[in-house]
BAKELUM-476643 format. One line per 5 residues: their letters; for each residue x, y, z of C-alpha. Coordinates in steps of 0.5 Angstrom, whole numbers, plus 500, padded with zeros to 3 digits. Example, Ala and Ser with C-alpha at 12.3 -4.5 7.8 and 13.67 -1.06 7.14 Angstrom:
BEGIN
AS) 525 491 516 | 527 498 514 .
This chain:
BEGIN
MSNRR) 500 499 500 | 506 505 502 | 509 503 495 | 503 505 491 | 503 511 495 .
RLARE) 510 513 494 | 509 512 487 | 504 516 485 | 507 522 489 | 514 520 485 .
RLEYY) 510 520 478 | 506 527 480 | 513 530 482 | 516 528 475 | 510 531 472 .
LVYLI) 510 537 475 | 518 538 474 | 517 537 467 | 511 542 467 | 514 547 471 .
LAYRH) 521 547 466 | 517 547 459 | 513 554 462 | 520 556 465 | 520 562 460 .
LILIV) 513 564 462 | 514 563 469 | 520 568 469 | 517 573 465 | 511 573 470 .
GLLLL) 515 574 475 | 519 580 473 | 512 584 471 | 510 582 478 | 516 585 480 .
AYAVT) 515 591 477 | 508 592 479 | 510 590 486 | 515 596 486 | 511 600 484 .
NISVN) 506 599 489 | 510 599 495 | 510 607 494 | 503 607 494 | 501 602 498 .
RIVGF) 506 598 503 | 501 592 504 | 500 591 497 | 507 592 494 | 509 587 499 .
AALIP) 504 582 498 | 506 582 490 | 513 582 492 | 514 575 495 | 510 571 490 .
AIFLI) 515 575 484 | 521 573 489 | 519 566 489 | 517 566 481 | 524 569 479 .
LLGNS) 527 564 483 | 522 558 480 | 524 561 473 | 532 561 474 | 534 556 479 .
YNAVI) 533 548 478 | 533 546 485 | 527 551 486 | 523 547 481 | 525 540 484 .
YTARL) 523 543 491 | 516 546 489 | 515 540 485 | 516 535 491 | 512 540 495 .
GAWIA) 507 540 491 | 506 532 489 | 507 531 497 | 500 536 498 | 497 533 493 .
TLWRN) 497 526 496 | 497 528 503 | 489 526 504 | 489 520 498 | 486 514 500 .
DD) 488 508 496 | 483 503 499 .
């Protein structure tokens, strides 16, 4: 039972890594646009600016770092299979 669950998580992790790497350039562009939006909004409204800055930094990191892609896919696969019942 646990082998099947681990296999499902690893398969999902592999798919997520492939998906993120396929759209890496688009993720980087969205991250840069969100960064520009966050920087302009920090002077107007600090809360909105910093709230947009956190996902912008994450998306830029995801677009540039392979390790960030791996760890994000692992986290996503773990969350997706957390409450799965294979009965």
